[in-house]
C-alpha positions in Angstrom: 99.8 121.8 83.5 102.7 123.9 84.9 101.7 124.4 88.5 104.2 123.3 91.1 103.4 119.8 92.3 102.6 119.3 96.0 103.3 115.6 96.4 105.5 114.4 93.5 109.2 115.2 93.6 112.0 114.2 91.2 111.4 110.5 91.8 107.7 110.0 92.7 106.3 110.8 96.1 108.7 110.3 99.1 108.4 111.4 102.7 108.6 110.2 106.3 106.0 107.5 107.0 102.8 108.9 108.5 103.8 112.5 107.9 101.2 114.4 105.9 102.7 113.4 102.5 103.0 109.7 103.3 99.9 108.3 105.0 97.5 105.4 104.1 94.8 108.0 103.3 97.1 109.7 100.8 98.1 106.4 99.3 94.4 105.4 98.8 93.7 108.8 97.2 96.6 108.3 94.9 95.4 104.8 93.9 91.9 106.2 93.0 93.3 109.2 91.2 96.0 107.3 89.2 93.5 104.5 88.5 91.0 106.9 87.0 93.7 108.7 85.0 94.9 105.4 83.4 91.4 104.1 82.8 91.2 106.7 80.0 93.3 104.3 77.9 90.3 102.4 76.6 87.4 100.1 77.5 89.5 97.0 78.2 89.8 95.4 81.7 92.3 97.7 83.4 95.1 96.5 85.6 98.0 97.8 87.8 101.0 95.9 89.1 102.5 96.8 92.6 105.9 96.0 93.9 107.6 97.1 97.1 110.9 97.0 98.9 111.4 95.5 102.4 110.2 98.4 104.7 107.7 97.5 107.3 105.5 100.4 106.2 105.2 98.9 102.7 102.5 96.6 103.9 100.4 99.5 105.2 100.8 101.5 102.0 100.3 98.5 99.7 96.9 97.8 101.3 95.9 101.4 101.0 96.9 101.5 97.3 95.0 98.3 96.6 91.9 99.8 98.1 92.2 102.9 96.0 92.7 101.0 92.7 90.1 98.4 93.2 87.6 101.1 94.3 87.8 102.6 90.8 87.6 99.3 89.1 91.2 98.4 88.4 92.5 94.8 88.9 95.7 94.7 91.0 98.6 92.3 90.7 100.8 92.3 93.8 104.4 91.2 93.5 105.7 91.5 97.0 109.4 92.5 97.6 111.0 93.1 94.2 113.4 95.7 92.6 112.0 98.8 91.1 113.3 97.9 87.6 111.4 94.6 87.9 108.1 96.6 88.2 109.0 98.6 85.1 109.8 95.4 83.2 106.7 93.5 84.3 104.4 96.4 83.7 105.1 95.9 80.0 105.3 92.1 80.2 101.9 91.8 81.8 100.4 94.5 79.6 99.3 96.5 82.7 98.1 100.0 82.4 100.2 101.2 85.3 103.1 100.0 87.5 103.6 101.1 91.1 106.7 100.7 93.3 106.5 101.3 97.0 110.0 102.4 98.0 112.1 105.3 99.3 115.2 103.9 97.5 118.4 104.7 99.5 116.6 106.4 102.3 116.3 104.9 105.9 113.4 102.7 106.9 111.3 105.4 108.4 110.8 107.0 105.0 108.8 105.5 102.2 107.7 106.5 98.7 105.6 105.7 95.7 106.9 105.6 92.1 104.6 105.3 89.1 105.4 103.7 85.7 103.3 104.0 82.6 102.3 101.0 80.4 105.5 101.5 78.4 107.6 100.9 81.5 108.9 104.5 81.7 108.3 106.9 84.7 105.5 109.3 84.3 105.9 112.7 82.8 105.6 115.9 84.9 102.2 116.6 83.1 100.8 113.2 84.0 101.8 113.6 87.6 100.2 117.0 87.7 97.0 115.7 86.4 96.9 112.8 88.9 97.6 115.4 91.7 94.7 117.5 90.5 92.4 114.5 90.8 93.7 113.7 94.3 92.8 117.3 95.3 89.3 117.0 93.9 88.0 113.7 95.1 84.4 114.6 93.9 85.7 114.2 90.3 86.8 110.6 90.9 84.3 108.1 89.7 84.0 105.1 92.0 83.2 101.8 90.4 79.7 100.3 90.8 79.6 97.2 93.0 79.5 94.8 90.1 82.6 96.5 88.6 85.1 96.6 91.5 88.6 95.5 90.8 90.1 92.3 92.0 93.4 91.9 93.8 95.7 88.9 93.2 99.3 88.0 94.3 101.7 86.9 91.6 103.9 84.3 93.2 106.4 84.0 90.3 107.2 87.7 89.8 110.8 87.3 91.1 111.5 84.4 88.9 110.1 86.2 85.9 112.4 89.2 86.5 115.4 87.0 87.0 114.9 85.4 83.6 114.4 88.8 82.0 117.7 90.1 83.6 119.6 86.9 82.7 118.5 87.1 79.1 120.6 90.3 78.7 123.8 88.4 79.4 125.6 86.9 76.4 124.4 83.4 75.6 127.9 82.1 75.0 129.2 83.2 78.3 128.8 82.5 82.0 130.1 83.7 85.3 132.0 80.5 86.3 135.3 81.2 88.1 134.1 84.5 89.6 133.6 85.0 93.3 131.2 87.8 93.8 130.2 89.5 97.1 126.7 90.9 96.7 125.5 93.5 99.2 121.7 93.5 98.9 121.2 96.5 101.3 118.6 94.4 103.2 116.3 95.6 100.4 114.3 94.6 97.4 117.1 92.6 95.7 117.8 90.3 98.7 116.4 87.2 96.9 116.7 88.0 93.2 120.3 89.2 93.0 122.1 86.3 94.7 120.0 83.8 92.8 120.6 85.5 89.4 124.4 85.6 89.8 124.4 82.0 91.1 122.3 80.7 88.2 124.8 82.2 85.8 127.6 80.2 87.4 129.2 82.5 89.9 130.3 81.7 93.5 128.1 84.1 95.4 128.7 85.5 98.9 125.6 87.5 99.9 125.7 90.1 102.7 122.9 92.2 104.2 120.3 89.9 102.7 118.2 89.4 105.9 115.7 92.2 105.9 113.6 92.7 109.1 111.5 95.8 108.0 113.9 98.2 109.7 117.4 97.5 108.5 117.1 98.5 104.8 120.1 100.6 103.8 121.3 100.7 107.4 125.1 100.7 107.3 125.0 98.8 104.0 124.2 99.0 100.4 125.4 101.4 97.6 125.4 104.4 100.0 127.5 102.7 102.8 130.2 100.5 101.4 132.4 99.8 104.4 131.2 96.3 105.1 131.3 95.3 101.4 134.9 96.5 101.1 135.8 94.4 104.2 134.1 91.3 102.9 135.7 91.5 99.4 139.1 91.6 101.0 138.3 88.9 103.6 136.9 86.5 101.0 139.5 87.4 98.3 136.6 88.0 96.0 136.9 89.1 92.4 134.3 91.8 92.7 131.9 93.3 95.2 128.5 94.6 93.9 126.3 96.8 96.1 122.7 97.7 95.4 120.6 100.3 97.1 117.2 99.6 98.8 115.2 99.2 95.6 118.1 98.0 93.4 117.8 100.6 90.7 121.5 101.5 91.2 124.7 99.8 91.8 128.2 100.6 93.0 131.2 98.2 92.5 134.2 97.4 94.7 137.2 95.9 92.9 139.4 93.0 94.2 141.7 95.5 96.0 138.8 97.0 97.9 138.7 100.2 95.9 135.3 101.8 95.1 134.1 102.2 91.5 131.4 104.7 91.1 128.8 105.2 88.4 131.0 107.6 86.3 133.7 105.0 86.0 131.1 102.3 85.0 129.7 104.7 82.4 133.1 105.3 81.0 133.9 101.5 80.7 130.5 100.5 79.2 130.4 103.4 76.7 133.9 102.9 75.4 133.4 99.1 75.0 130.1 99.5 73.3 131.5 102.2 71.0 134.3 99.9 70.0 131.8 97.2 69.0 129.4 99.8 67.3 126.7 99.3 69.9 126.8 102.8 71.3 124.0 104.9 69.7 124.8 108.5 68.9 128.4 108.3 70.1 127.3 109.9 73.3 126.6 109.3 77.0 123.9 111.1 78.9 124.6 111.9 82.5 123.7 114.6 85.1 125.4 117.9 86.1 127.0 115.9 88.9 129.1 113.8 86.5 132.8 114.2 87.0 134.7 116.4 84.6 137.2 113.5 84.2 134.4 111.5 82.6 133.8 114.2 80.0 137.5 114.5 79.2 137.8 110.7 78.9 134.9 110.4 76.5 136.3 113.3 74.4 139.6 111.3 73.9 137.4 108.5 72.5 135.5 110.8 70.2 132.4 110.5 72.3 130.2 113.2 73.7 128.6 113.8 77.1 125.2 115.3 77.4 124.3 116.7 80.9 120.8 116.9 82.5 119.3 117.9 85.8 119.9 115.5 88.7 117.5 112.5 88.7 117.4 109.4 86.6 114.1 110.3 85.1 115.7 113.4 83.5 118.5 111.2 82.1 116.0 108.9 80.6 114.0 111.7 79.0 117.1 113.1 77.4 118.2 109.6 76.2 114.8 109.1 74.6 115.0 112.6 72.9 118.5 111.9 71.6 118.0 108.2 71.0 121.0 107.4 73.2 121.3 104.0 74.8 123.8 104.6 77.6 123.2 107.0 80.5 123.4 107.2 84.2 124.5 109.0 87.4 127.6 109.0 89.5 125.5 107.6 92.3 125.1 104.3 90.4 121.9 104.6 88.4 122.8 102.9 85.1 120.2 103.2 82.3 120.9 100.9 79.4 117.9 101.3 77.2 118.7 98.4 74.9 117.6 96.3 77.9 115.6 98.5 80.4 113.5 101.6 80.7 114.9 102.8 84.0 118.0 102.4 86.2 118.5 98.6 86.7 121.4 97.6 89.0 121.2 93.9 88.2 121.2 94.3 84.4 123.9 96.9 84.6 126.0 94.5 86.7 125.5 91.8 84.1 126.7 94.1 81.3 129.8 95.0 83.4 130.6 91.4 84.1 130.2 90.5 80.5 132.8 93.1 79.5 135.2 91.8 82.3 134.8 88.2 81.2 135.3 89.1 77.5 138.5 91.2 78.3 139.6 88.6 80.8 140.8 91.4 83.1 140.6 92.2 86.8 138.1 94.8 87.9 141.0 97.1 89.0 142.5 96.9 85.5 139.3 97.8 83.7 137.2 100.0 85.9 139.6 103.0 86.4 139.2 104.5 83.0 140.0 108.1 84.1 141.5 110.1 87.0 138.6 111.9 88.6 138.7 115.7 89.1 138.5 116.3 92.8 134.9 116.9 94.0 133.7 118.1 97.4 130.1 117.3 98.4 128.2 118.9 101.3 124.6 118.5 102.4 122.9 121.2 104.4 119.6 120.5 106.3 117.1 123.1 105.2 113.3 122.8 105.4 112.5 124.8 102.2 115.5 124.6 99.9 113.8 126.2 96.9 113.0 129.3 99.0 116.5 129.6 100.4 118.1 129.4 96.9 115.8 132.1 95.7 117.2 134.5 98.4 119.2 137.3 96.8 122.1 137.1 99.3 122.4 133.3 98.7 122.2 133.8 94.9 125.0 136.4 95.2 127.1 134.1 97.3 126.8 131.4 94.6 127.8 133.9 91.9 130.8 134.9 94.1 131.8 131.2 94.6 131.6 130.7 90.8 133.8 133.7 90.2 136.3 132.5 92.9 136.6 129.1 91.2 137.0 130.7 87.7 137.4 128.6 84.6 139.2 125.8 86.3 136.3 124.7 88.5 132.6 124.7 89.0 130.1 124.7 91.8 126.6 123.2 91.8 124.0 124.2 94.4 120.6 122.6 94.3 117.6 121.7 96.5 117.1 118.0 96.8 114.0 116.6 95.2 113.8 113.7 97.7 115.1 115.0 101.1 114.9 118.4 103.0 118.5 119.3 102.2 120.4 121.6 99.9 123.3 119.8 98.1 126.5 121.5 97.3 129.2 120.1 94.9 132.4 121.9 94.1 134.8 120.6 91.5 138.4 121.6 90.9 141.4 122.5 93.1 140.7 121.2 96.6 141.6 124.4 98.4 139.6 126.5 96.1 136.6 124.2 96.3 136.7 124.3 100.1 136.6 128.1 100.0 133.8 128.2 97.5 131.7 125.9 99.6 132.4 128.0 102.6 131.2 131.1 100.8 127.8 129.5 99.9 127.4 127.6 103.2 127.8 130.9 105.2 125.2 132.6 103.1 122.7 129.7 103.5 123.2 129.5 107.3 122.6 133.3 107.5 119.4 133.1 105.5 117.8 129.8 106.5 114.4 130.8 105.1 
């Protein structure tokens, strides 16, 4: 099916809570539709696992989803607050037909979302999402279970412990984290219990911050998108490293012992080069998005490694990795996909792989995690209700072409409508003065043609 999807964006469904696209009614419809879609897999007893982050609205949406799934005869296993990658891992571990994560990732508390994973632990394809949407829009085609065949709901109390053990198993057996002082920013989100526990169990001295969620403070002035307090704590505690997760812990950003921020591009450079030197990097390539810094591409080239770019969104990175059989990919924003260990971005597992490299090299973070000098990038977000329509405007398209010509061969500009927020994102890369002018050209055109 190729029709434009009404509810699903680049990372599941996401919207402001109790807006038309994120209500209990919609969640229940999604549960019924997704349940019926996955019951096609056979005649076995069908099941779904559900995790969530720490937003207050998660309780409301979870209850609605449980109602939808059980109504069509699917058993439901509820994990409570747990990272998104844990849902992907445990969907496979428990042989469930479907995994569901209730989260809006790095968004503020008043937004929420629903991500779906197939039985293989990978996010659903566009075609699967379109079929589920079609069922949501035609409820008469959904077959409700007979009273004797309703699904059952059950809470799994040890889900967090199971995930911690899965994550720890990816760390080298002959190594531990003793001697390391780690500040962990949990973003008041899904990793607030599992991350500090996992680092401590491997021997580190752990200083957790923003690990007291109250339903409203998720991502608020903390986490991977707001690093000020982590930088301050690393310097205050004289820590060896600071590790920040976002609200659902599928991404991480690092702060070195000097308080300098290490983004996803630098982490990709380090992991890829180290894995290549030990013959663990498949295909001699890294998969990243169009947002990846040109400095990463140049660095990889010096190592004889390639960079394959995709559209923005970790699902597109994963799809390209599967196509090319690559095992290292990610985004500048901190999604790290290491398919030897996980099917989606996993902040905790990526942190373990980084720490293993640092321990093996016996180096400071500042000495290892600055593999290349980044090409200057300027990022701007413009609030726009219908980004796709604006970018289809002829005057806006001409302005983008003019900006590209202005930058010439020494730079580039990327303009795209966000798949998760009502904004248009602009990124210019190259000379700072030229980037500033290029962004001004496009911004002026968008402001003059808001719809």
